[in-house]
DRENPATOR-693927 format. One record per residue (C-alpha): x negated, y negated, z. Coordinates in nm, 2 decimals. Each point is the difference from the previous one (the first is absolute). Example, Ala and Ser with C-alpha at 12.3 -4.5 7.8 and 13.67 -1.06 7.14 Angstrom:
BEGIN
R    east   north      up
R   -1.23    0.45    0.78
R   -0.14   -0.34   -0.07
This chain:
BEGIN
R    east   north      up
R    2.69   -3.35   -1.64
R   -0.18    0.33    0.07
R   -0.26   -0.09   -0.25
R   -0.08   -0.33    0.18
R    0.00    0.16    0.34
R   -0.24    0.28   -0.12
R   -0.23   -0.26   -0.17
R    0.01   -0.22    0.31
R   -0.08    0.29    0.23
R   -0.31    0.10   -0.21
R   -0.13   -0.36    0.00
R    0.07   -0.04    0.37
R   -0.16    0.34    0.09
R   -0.29   -0.02   -0.24
R   -0.25    0.03    0.28
R    0.18    0.31    0.13
R   -0.01    0.14   -0.35
R   -0.38   -0.06   -0.04
R   -0.11    0.35    0.09
R    0.29    0.15   -0.20
R   -0.08   -0.22   -0.31
R   -0.38    0.06    0.03
R    0.05    0.38    0.02
R    0.24    0.01   -0.30
R   -0.23   -0.22   -0.21
R   -0.31    0.20    0.07
R    0.19    0.33   -0.06
R    0.13   -0.12   -0.34
R   -0.35   -0.13   -0.09
R   -0.17    0.33    0.08
R    0.27    0.21   -0.16
R    0.00   -0.19   -0.32
R   -0.39   -0.01   -0.02
R   -0.04    0.38    0.01
R    0.30    0.08   -0.22
R   -0.14   -0.24   -0.27
R   -0.30    0.23   -0.03
R    0.11    0.14   -0.33
R   -0.01   -0.35   -0.16
R   -0.35   -0.07    0.12
R   -0.26   -0.02   -0.28
R   -0.23    0.25    0.15
R    0.27    0.27    0.02
R    0.11   -0.08   -0.35
R   -0.35    0.05   -0.12
R   -0.02    0.34    0.18
R    0.34    0.09   -0.16
R   -0.15   -0.04   -0.34
R   -0.25    0.28    0.07
R    0.20    0.22    0.24
R    0.38   -0.05    0.02
R    0.04    0.28    0.25
R   -0.24   -0.16    0.25
R    0.18   -0.33   -0.02
R    0.34    0.18    0.04
R   -0.13    0.19    0.31
R   -0.13   -0.32    0.16
R    0.33   -0.18   -0.06
R    0.20    0.30    0.13
R   -0.20    0.02    0.32
R    0.05   -0.38    0.06
R    0.37    0.05   -0.07
R    0.04    0.28    0.25
R   -0.19   -0.19    0.26
R    0.22   -0.30   -0.07
R    0.30    0.21    0.10
R   -0.17    0.07    0.34
R   -0.09   -0.37    0.03
R    0.35   -0.11   -0.08
R    0.12    0.22    0.29
R   -0.25   -0.16    0.24
R    0.09   -0.35   -0.12
R    0.37    0.08    0.01
R   -0.03    0.12    0.36
R   -0.21   -0.31    0.09
R    0.26   -0.24   -0.15
R    0.28    0.18    0.19
R   -0.21   -0.03    0.32
R   -0.06   -0.37   -0.06
R    0.37   -0.06   -0.09
R    0.11    0.18    0.32
R   -0.22   -0.25    0.20
R    0.17   -0.30   -0.17
R    0.35    0.15    0.06
R   -0.09    0.06    0.37
R   -0.13   -0.35    0.04
R    0.32   -0.15   -0.14
R    0.25    0.19    0.20
R    0.11   -0.31    0.20
R    0.04   -0.19   -0.33
R    0.22    0.27   -0.14
R    0.19    0.02    0.33
R    0.09   -0.38   -0.03
R    0.11    0.06   -0.36
R    0.23    0.28    0.11
R    0.14   -0.20    0.30
R    0.09   -0.28   -0.25
R    0.21    0.26   -0.19
R   -0.24    0.12   -0.27
R    0.04    0.37   -0.07
R   -0.29    0.25   -0.05
R    0.06    0.01   -0.37
R   -0.05   -0.37   -0.03
R   -0.31    0.02    0.21
R   -0.13    0.28   -0.22
R    0.07   -0.21   -0.30
R   -0.22   -0.28    0.15
R   -0.28    0.26    0.07
R    0.03    0.13   -0.36
R   -0.06   -0.35   -0.14
R   -0.28   -0.06    0.25
R   -0.17    0.32   -0.10
R    0.05   -0.10   -0.37
R   -0.17   -0.34    0.05
R   -0.29    0.14    0.20
R   -0.04    0.30   -0.23
R    0.01   -0.20   -0.32
R   -0.25   -0.25    0.13
R   -0.23    0.28    0.13
R    0.03    0.19   -0.33
R   -0.09   -0.31   -0.21
R   -0.29   -0.10    0.22
R   -0.12    0.36    0.03
R    0.00    0.05   -0.37
R   -0.20   -0.33   -0.06
R   -0.26    0.12    0.25
R    0.01    0.35   -0.14
R   -0.07   -0.13   -0.36
R   -0.30   -0.19    0.13
R   -0.12    0.29    0.22
R    0.04    0.25   -0.29
R   -0.25   -0.19   -0.21
R   -0.26    0.05    0.27
R    0.10    0.37    0.01
R   -0.04    0.02   -0.37
R   -0.36   -0.13    0.03
R   -0.07    0.25    0.27
R    0.15    0.28   -0.22
R   -0.22   -0.10   -0.29
R   -0.31    0.00    0.22
R    0.08    0.34    0.14
R    0.04    0.14   -0.35
R   -0.30   -0.18   -0.14
R    0.21   -0.18   -0.26
R   -0.11   -0.35   -0.11
R    0.24   -0.29    0.05
R   -0.14   -0.23   -0.27
R    0.34   -0.05   -0.16
R    0.19   -0.05    0.33
R    0.38   -0.04   -0.05
R    0.24   -0.12    0.27
R    0.26    0.28    0.02
R    0.35    0.00    0.15
R    0.16    0.35    0.03
R    0.37   -0.04   -0.06
R    0.07    0.36    0.08
R   -0.17   -0.05    0.34
R    0.22   -0.30    0.06
R    0.31    0.20   -0.08
R   -0.11    0.29    0.22
R   -0.08   -0.24    0.29
R    0.33   -0.18   -0.03
R    0.19    0.34   -0.02
R   -0.17    0.15    0.31
R    0.04   -0.31    0.21
R    0.36   -0.05   -0.11
R    0.07    0.35    0.12
R   -0.17   -0.08    0.33
R    0.21   -0.32    0.04
R    0.32    0.19   -0.07
R   -0.10    0.23    0.28
R   -0.07   -0.31    0.22
R    0.35   -0.14   -0.08
R    0.17    0.34    0.09
R   -0.21    0.02    0.32
R    0.10   -0.36    0.10
R    0.37    0.07   -0.06
R   -0.01    0.32    0.21
R   -0.19   -0.17    0.28
R    0.24   -0.31    0.01
R    0.31    0.22    0.00
R   -0.12    0.18    0.31
R   -0.07   -0.31    0.21
R    0.25   -0.14    0.25
R    0.04   -0.37    0.07
R   -0.10    0.04    0.37
R   -0.32    0.19   -0.09
R   -0.10   -0.27   -0.25
R    0.06   -0.29    0.23
R   -0.19    0.16    0.28
R   -0.28    0.14   -0.22
R   -0.26   -0.25    0.12
R    0.05    0.11    0.36
R   -0.05    0.36   -0.06
R   -0.36    0.14    0.03
R   -0.12    0.35   -0.08
R   -0.01    0.21    0.31
R   -0.35    0.12    0.09
R   -0.05    0.31    0.20
R   -0.34   -0.02    0.17
R   -0.18    0.32    0.10
R   -0.25    0.04    0.28
R   -0.33   -0.18   -0.07
R   -0.20    0.33    0.05
R    0.18    0.15   -0.31
R   -0.13   -0.28   -0.22
R   -0.35    0.01    0.14
R   -0.03    0.38   -0.04
R    0.15   -0.02   -0.35
R   -0.25   -0.28   -0.10
R   -0.30    0.20    0.12
R    0.12    0.32   -0.18
R    0.05   -0.21   -0.32
R   -0.36   -0.13    0.01
R   -0.13    0.35    0.05
R    0.20    0.14   -0.30
R   -0.11   -0.29   -0.23
R   -0.37    0.06    0.09
R    0.04    0.37   -0.07
R    0.16   -0.08   -0.33
R   -0.29   -0.23   -0.09
R   -0.25    0.28    0.09
R    0.19    0.25   -0.21
R    0.03   -0.21   -0.31
R   -0.37   -0.10    0.02
R   -0.10    0.36    0.03
R    0.23    0.13   -0.28
R   -0.05   -0.29   -0.24
R    0.24   -0.06   -0.28
R    0.09    0.36   -0.04
R    0.38    0.06    0.00
R   -0.06    0.38    0.01
R   -0.18   -0.02    0.33
R    0.21    0.08    0.30
R   -0.18   -0.27    0.21
R    0.11   -0.26   -0.26
R    0.37    0.10    0.04
R   -0.04    0.00    0.38
R   -0.15   -0.35   -0.01
R    0.30   -0.14   -0.19
R    0.25    0.16    0.24
R   -0.19   -0.11    0.31
R   -0.05   -0.35   -0.14
R    0.37   -0.05   -0.07
R    0.11    0.15    0.33
R   -0.27   -0.20    0.19
R    0.12   -0.33   -0.17
R    0.36    0.05    0.11
R   -0.11    0.08    0.35
R   -0.23   -0.30    0.02
R    0.27   -0.25   -0.08
R    0.24    0.18    0.24
R   -0.25   -0.03    0.28
R   -0.17   -0.32   -0.09
R    0.25   -0.25    0.13
R    0.04    0.16    0.35
R   -0.38    0.06    0.03
R   -0.10   -0.35   -0.10
R    0.27   -0.16    0.22
R   -0.10    0.19    0.30
R   -0.37   -0.07   -0.06
R    0.05   -0.38   -0.04
R    0.23   -0.01    0.30
R   -0.29    0.10    0.22
R   -0.18   -0.32   -0.10
R    0.22   -0.27    0.17
R   -0.20   -0.29   -0.15
R    0.10    0.10   -0.35
R    0.35    0.14    0.06
R    0.13   -0.31    0.19
R   -0.18   -0.26   -0.22
R    0.24   -0.23   -0.19
R    0.26    0.21   -0.18
R   -0.21    0.32   -0.03
R    0.24    0.20    0.21
R    0.29   -0.08   -0.24
R   -0.22    0.07   -0.31
R   -0.12    0.34    0.13
R    0.34    0.12    0.10
R    0.14   -0.11   -0.34
R   -0.27    0.18   -0.19
R    0.02    0.31    0.23
R    0.38    0.03   -0.05
R   -0.04   -0.05   -0.38
R   -0.26    0.27   -0.04
R    0.19    0.24    0.22
R    0.31   -0.05   -0.21
R   -0.17    0.00   -0.34
R   -0.29    0.24    0.06
R    0.12    0.24   -0.28
R    0.03   -0.28   -0.27
R   -0.34   -0.15    0.12
R   -0.16    0.34   -0.04
R    0.14    0.05   -0.35
R   -0.11   -0.36   -0.09
R   -0.35    0.08    0.13
R   -0.03    0.31   -0.21
R    0.13   -0.18   -0.31
R   -0.26   -0.28    0.05
R   -0.27    0.27    0.05
R    0.09    0.15   -0.33
R    0.01   -0.34   -0.16
R   -0.35   -0.09    0.12
R   -0.14    0.34   -0.10
R    0.15    0.00   -0.35
R   -0.09   -0.36   -0.09
R   -0.35    0.01    0.15
R   -0.13    0.32   -0.15
R    0.22    0.05   -0.31
R   -0.23   -0.17   -0.26
R   -0.31    0.15    0.16
R    0.16    0.35   -0.01
R    0.09   -0.05   -0.37
R   -0.35   -0.12   -0.09
R   -0.16    0.29    0.19
R    0.21    0.26   -0.19
R   -0.08   -0.17   -0.33
R   -0.37    0.01    0.08
R    0.04    0.37    0.07
R    0.17    0.04   -0.33
R   -0.32   -0.12   -0.18
R   -0.18    0.30    0.14
R    0.29    0.23   -0.09
R    0.00   -0.10   -0.37
R   -0.34    0.07   -0.15
R    0.13    0.11   -0.34
R    0.25   -0.15   -0.25
R    0.22    0.31    0.03
R    0.00    0.33    0.18
R    0.22    0.31   -0.02
R    0.03    0.35    0.14
R    0.19    0.32   -0.08
R    0.06    0.30    0.22
R   -0.11    0.32   -0.17
R    0.02    0.36    0.09
R   -0.12    0.33   -0.15
R    0.32    0.06   -0.19
R    0.00   -0.34   -0.17
R   -0.07    0.01   -0.37
R   -0.16   -0.34    0.01
R   -0.27   -0.04    0.26
R   -0.14   -0.34   -0.10
R    0.16   -0.34    0.04
R   -0.18   -0.13   -0.31
R    0.16    0.27   -0.20
R    0.34   -0.07    0.15
R   -0.03   -0.37   -0.09
R   -0.10    0.09   -0.36
R    0.30    0.24   -0.03
R    0.23   -0.28    0.11
R   -0.13   -0.22   -0.29
R   -0.21   -0.24    0.20
R   -0.34    0.05   -0.16
R   -0.30   -0.17    0.15
R   -0.13   -0.31   -0.18
R   -0.37   -0.03   -0.11
R   -0.02   -0.31    0.22
R    0.11    0.20    0.31
R   -0.25    0.18    0.22
R    0.12    0.28    0.23
R   -0.11    0.28    0.22
R    0.19    0.31    0.09
R   -0.06    0.19    0.32
R    0.15    0.26    0.23
R    0.11   -0.06    0.36
R    0.03    0.32    0.20
R    0.20    0.05    0.32
R   -0.20    0.15    0.30
R    0.16    0.19    0.28
R   -0.25   -0.15    0.24
R    0.12   -0.33    0.14
R   -0.23   -0.25    0.18
R    0.05    0.16    0.35
R   -0.10    0.34   -0.13
R   -0.31   -0.14   -0.18
R   -0.13   -0.17    0.31
R    0.13    0.26    0.26
R   -0.24    0.04    0.30
R   -0.24   -0.25   -0.15
R    0.15   -0.32    0.12
R    0.09   -0.17    0.33
R    0.33    0.08    0.16
R    0.11   -0.37   -0.01
R   -0.05   -0.01   -0.38
R    0.18    0.34   -0.04
R    0.29   -0.16    0.19
R    0.00   -0.30   -0.23
R    0.02    0.24   -0.30
R    0.29    0.18    0.17
R    0.20   -0.32    0.00
R   -0.02   -0.02   -0.38
R    0.19    0.21   -0.25
R   -0.31    0.10   -0.20
R    0.16    0.28   -0.20
R   -0.27    0.17   -0.21
R   -0.30   -0.14   -0.18
R   -0.07   -0.03   -0.37
R   -0.31    0.12   -0.17
R   -0.18   -0.13   -0.31
R   -0.32    0.13   -0.15
R   -0.31   -0.22   -0.02
R    0.00    0.02   -0.38
R    0.36   -0.13   -0.02
R   -0.08   -0.26    0.26
R   -0.30   -0.13   -0.20
R    0.23   -0.03   -0.30
R    0.23   -0.22    0.20
R   -0.30   -0.21    0.13
R   -0.13   -0.04   -0.35
R    0.33   -0.14   -0.13
R    0.00   -0.24    0.30
R   -0.35   -0.11   -0.09
R   -0.17    0.16    0.30
R   -0.32    0.21    0.02
R    0.00    0.38    0.00
R   -0.04    0.19    0.34
R   -0.17    0.33    0.04
R    0.10    0.26    0.26
R   -0.19    0.30    0.13
R    0.18    0.33    0.02
R    0.15   -0.04    0.35
R    0.02   -0.38    0.00
R    0.34   -0.18   -0.01
R    0.13   -0.36   -0.03
R    0.30   -0.12    0.19
R    0.24   -0.25   -0.17
R    0.31   -0.17    0.13
R    0.18   -0.33   -0.05
R    0.25    0.06    0.28
R   -0.05   -0.25    0.28
R    0.13    0.26    0.25
R   -0.29    0.24   -0.08
R   -0.30   -0.22   -0.08
R   -0.07   -0.14    0.34
R    0.03    0.35    0.17
R   -0.23    0.17   -0.25
R   -0.26   -0.28    0.02
R   -0.01    0.04    0.38
R   -0.05    0.38   -0.04
R   -0.28   -0.04   -0.26
R   -0.20   -0.21    0.25
R   -0.07    0.31    0.20
R    0.09    0.29   -0.22
R   -0.06    0.06   -0.37
R    0.08    0.38    0.00
R    0.32    0.16   -0.10
R    0.12    0.35   -0.10
R    0.20    0.10   -0.31
R    0.12    0.36    0.02
R   -0.29    0.10    0.22
R   -0.25   -0.18   -0.23
R   -0.21   -0.25    0.19
R   -0.03   -0.33   -0.19
R   -0.17   -0.33    0.06
R    0.16   -0.34   -0.06
R   -0.23   -0.20   -0.23
R    0.16   -0.34    0.07
R   -0.05   -0.17    0.34
R    0.33   -0.18   -0.05
R    0.31    0.12   -0.18
R    0.03   -0.13   -0.36
R    0.30   -0.22   -0.03
R    0.01   -0.02   -0.38
R    0.32    0.09   -0.17
R   -0.01    0.29   -0.24
R    0.34   -0.09   -0.16
R    0.19   -0.33   -0.07
R    0.30   -0.02    0.22
R    0.21   -0.27    0.18
R   -0.05    0.20    0.33
R   -0.28    0.18    0.19
R    0.06    0.35   -0.13
R   -0.34    0.15    0.07
R    0.03    0.12    0.36
R   -0.31    0.21    0.00
R   -0.21    0.14   -0.29
R   -0.31    0.23    0.01
R   -0.25   -0.03   -0.29
R   -0.19    0.33   -0.02
R   -0.26    0.16   -0.22
R    0.16    0.18   -0.30
R   -0.16    0.34    0.11
R    0.18   -0.02    0.34
R    0.35   -0.02   -0.15
R    0.04    0.38   -0.05
R   -0.07    0.06    0.37
R    0.27   -0.23    0.13
R    0.36    0.11    0.08
R    0.23   -0.22   -0.21
R    0.37   -0.07    0.01
R    0.22    0.13   -0.28
R    0.02   -0.34   -0.18
R   -0.25   -0.23   -0.18
R    0.04   -0.33   -0.17
R   -0.13   -0.08   -0.34
R   -0.08   -0.37    0.03
R   -0.11   -0.28   -0.24
R   -0.15   -0.35    0.04
R    0.02   -0.24   -0.29
R   -0.17   -0.34   -0.08
R    0.11   -0.22   -0.28
R   -0.22   -0.23   -0.22
R    0.09   -0.37   -0.03
R    0.11    0.05   -0.36
R    0.26    0.27    0.09
R    0.10   -0.11    0.35
R    0.35   -0.13   -0.09
R    0.08    0.30   -0.23
R   -0.14    0.26    0.24
R    0.18   -0.15    0.30
R    0.34    0.01   -0.18
R   -0.07    0.36   -0.11
R   -0.09    0.14    0.34
R    0.26   -0.21    0.19
R    0.27    0.15   -0.23
R   -0.13    0.35    0.05
R   -0.02   -0.01    0.38
R    0.34   -0.18    0.03
R    0.17    0.26   -0.21
R   -0.09    0.27    0.25
R    0.09   -0.21    0.30
R    0.34   -0.07   -0.15
R    0.05    0.37   -0.08
R   -0.02   -0.05   -0.38
R   -0.34    0.16   -0.05
R   -0.03    0.33   -0.19
R   -0.09    0.24    0.28
R   -0.06    0.28   -0.25
R   -0.37   -0.10    0.00
R   -0.02   -0.06    0.38
R    0.11   -0.28    0.23
R   -0.24   -0.29   -0.02
R   -0.02   -0.24    0.30
R   -0.20   -0.31   -0.07
R   -0.03   -0.37    0.03
R   -0.19   -0.29   -0.17
R   -0.20   -0.26    0.19
R    0.25   -0.27   -0.11
R    0.29    0.21    0.12
R   -0.17    0.06    0.33
R   -0.06   -0.37    0.05
R    0.36   -0.09   -0.10
R    0.15    0.26    0.22
R   -0.22   -0.11    0.30
R    0.07   -0.37   -0.05
R    0.37    0.07   -0.04
R    0.01    0.20    0.32
R   -0.23   -0.22    0.22
R    0.16   -0.32   -0.12
R    0.35    0.13    0.06
R   -0.10    0.10    0.35
R   -0.16   -0.34    0.05
R    0.31   -0.18   -0.12
R    0.23    0.21    0.22
R   -0.23   -0.07    0.30
R    0.00   -0.38   -0.07
R    0.38    0.00   -0.07
R    0.09    0.20    0.32
R   -0.26   -0.19    0.21
R    0.14   -0.34   -0.08
R    0.36    0.13    0.05
R   -0.09    0.15    0.33
R   -0.18   -0.32    0.11
R    0.30   -0.22   -0.09
R    0.25    0.24    0.16
R   -0.21    0.02    0.32
R   -0.04   -0.38    0.03
R    0.37   -0.05   -0.07
R    0.11    0.25    0.27
R   -0.23   -0.16    0.25
R    0.14   -0.34   -0.08
R    0.36    0.11    0.02
R   -0.06    0.17    0.34
R   -0.15   -0.32    0.14
R    0.28   -0.22   -0.13
R    0.26    0.26    0.13
R   -0.17   -0.03    0.34
R    0.03   -0.38   -0.02
R    0.37    0.02   -0.08
R    0.05    0.24    0.30
R   -0.20   -0.20    0.24
R    0.13   -0.36   -0.05
R    0.15   -0.01    0.35
R   -0.34    0.09    0.15
R   -0.17   -0.29   -0.18
R    0.28   -0.23    0.13
R   -0.08    0.12    0.35
R   -0.37   -0.08   -0.05
R    0.11   -0.35   -0.10
R    0.21   -0.03    0.31
R   -0.29    0.09    0.23
R   -0.23   -0.26   -0.16
R   -0.18    0.17   -0.29
R   -0.10   -0.25   -0.26
R    0.04    0.03   -0.38
R   -0.37    0.05   -0.04
R   -0.01    0.28    0.26
R    0.30    0.18   -0.17
R   -0.16   -0.04   -0.34
R   -0.32    0.15    0.13
R    0.19    0.30    0.14
R    0.17    0.05   -0.34
R   -0.34   -0.03   -0.18
R   -0.16    0.25    0.23
R    0.29    0.25   -0.01
R    0.01   -0.02   -0.38
R   -0.38    0.04   -0.03
R   -0.01    0.30    0.23
R    0.30    0.16   -0.17
R   -0.17   -0.03   -0.34
R   -0.34    0.09    0.12
R    0.07    0.32    0.20
R    0.09    0.23   -0.30
R   -0.25   -0.17   -0.23
R   -0.28    0.04    0.26
R    0.05    0.38    0.04
R    0.04    0.04   -0.37
R   -0.33   -0.18   -0.05
R   -0.17    0.24    0.25
R    0.16    0.30   -0.18
R   -0.11   -0.13   -0.34
R   -0.36   -0.06    0.11
R   -0.03    0.37    0.07
R    0.18    0.09   -0.32
R   -0.22   -0.23   -0.21
R   -0.31    0.16    0.15
R    0.12    0.35   -0.09
R    0.10   -0.11   -0.35
R   -0.33   -0.18   -0.05
R   -0.20    0.31    0.11
R    0.20    0.20   -0.26
R   -0.07   -0.25   -0.27
R   -0.37    0.01    0.08
R   -0.01    0.34   -0.16
R    0.07   -0.16   -0.33
R   -0.22   -0.31    0.05
R   -0.05   -0.30    0.23
R    0.35   -0.15    0.06
R    0.07   -0.37   -0.01
R    0.31   -0.09    0.19
R   -0.10   -0.36    0.05
R    0.21   -0.16   -0.28
R    0.31    0.22    0.07
R   -0.03   -0.07    0.37
R   -0.02   -0.38   -0.05
R    0.30    0.02   -0.24
R    0.19    0.21    0.26
R   -0.08   -0.25    0.27
R    0.12   -0.29   -0.22
R    0.33    0.18   -0.08
R    0.05    0.08    0.37
R   -0.08   -0.36    0.10
R    0.24   -0.16   -0.24
R    0.29    0.23    0.07
R   -0.07    0.02    0.38
R   -0.04   -0.38    0.05
R    0.31   -0.06   -0.22
R    0.22    0.22    0.21
R   -0.16   -0.10    0.33
R    0.06   -0.37   -0.07
R    0.35    0.05   -0.12
R    0.08    0.21    0.30
R   -0.15   -0.24    0.25
R    0.17   -0.30   -0.17
R    0.34    0.19   -0.01
R   -0.03    0.11    0.37
R   -0.09   -0.35    0.11
R    0.28   -0.15   -0.20
R    0.26    0.24    0.15
R   -0.11   -0.08    0.35
R   -0.01   -0.37   -0.07
R    0.35   -0.01   -0.16
R    0.15    0.19    0.29
R   -0.06   -0.28    0.25
């Protein structure tokens, strides 16, 4: 009997379950897709070459999935609470007919089982399809050909998805049982007549709050544009705090401000059912300003992550090309007490002799006690000095011109000659390059230990001296060999080496040096002959691709989850309002409002409710995208066109899906109440 009642309820209330079912299906789809990543062909191919990288990508996705399951669990409980609230009267009738709370709970358990099973199956089917597209994206990101494409289903991801969502539904069942046990028959039967009490404040409070919020948001925009994408900059931190605080204040003050503003225009306020619409929206925003602010910030993060993620990854990979001029590079810290003072000797002692098909140069990098600010002191403008003060420049490195020319020769570049007091400036750090280039436009003089020198290059040289996955050359001075004895150095130096392989020995050499460098990173290297820190070009690329792609996947994963969660909460809030305000719509009918007029008010309310947080999120993200784009320009000309179009399409599909489902559900609830 309970089975038939539960099944009948699900069929009868399918329209009410639309948002619930849609949210569950999309949540399962996204959860499965990203947890099936280990079965995707591209990741398998990576695993063949670097098992650790694949494991780290899968572990990060697994950890993020725990966070995502918490979000989705909270969302499902929120949606379930709405359904329970809406059906209070129905449960009250059951209880008045003699059905106990345990029997009602049993019906709810069966209903949750039917909806959950249907959502799980449909979500997994969509997820399997979506994961194939994700597999193609993964292959493209890792430059892996898909000539032998295979349709893959991840059974481990299916089990994990089923397990996570089973746990969520067990919590839903417990939640439903607790809620039903607390309700009294009188409360259930009169639920439709109870509306949420709304305490209205004086209009001036909302107006002042709204104006303050606009000022705070504008200041936040100014700060973030000035600081750029620099998390260490205090202005950047301030911009985030002011932006969040301003967003909350804006939604708090918006309803009262807009209502009082429109009230002054009698032609608009008293036209058709505008007065009813405006008061409904105003009360809703005042009640839910916190949730709308959180939704706005979530949508802002979603737009930012999806729009710029791929461009950001491409920019970092382009920068990597400049950072990896050699097939392998390594360095070893040496001091006066060390028996071995040469990295090539250390490599030889460790049993890794150089092949005849390998070319290498060995050079020394000295540490100078004069950092950039000391070098240019009293010779640059105050504004540029302040810019340097904002950056942790530490010291500067020094390489002699003879060693530098050896590096250039290995890289296939021409020799450079320096006069006695001439220097070259080199850096591949984006923080430093722009500032030094601005300084060199009006000043080419610097002082090293009271020795006046002239900078030979009109622009800082951005060539990398060393293969690395990151920008490790903050600032290096290339000086004449004869000048070295006159400079005060730090008590450490690095013996460094750059290596290029021939095509014949590439595979063998790569395996040899990868093994050597990994042994020290894993703490297995023989430190008796010094500690060697190095990387190969292939290792650098693999490390970079693993890191950037993981960040990109996490961004897409969280972005879509945030988008679904935001749309679902907005939908449920609107439907909850419809349930609370049924009597008001009946009153509109009694005073002569037609069905088309009522439907129009529902459409306008739904549209405004969905558009408010999305509109502000769009404004926030416009500024954020500008800042991110300016940052990416340091690595090359960014192209966010494709990712922006893709983001717009994802937004459009999910937004319109939830919007239509909400509008149809709202309209259906009002229609069936008459």
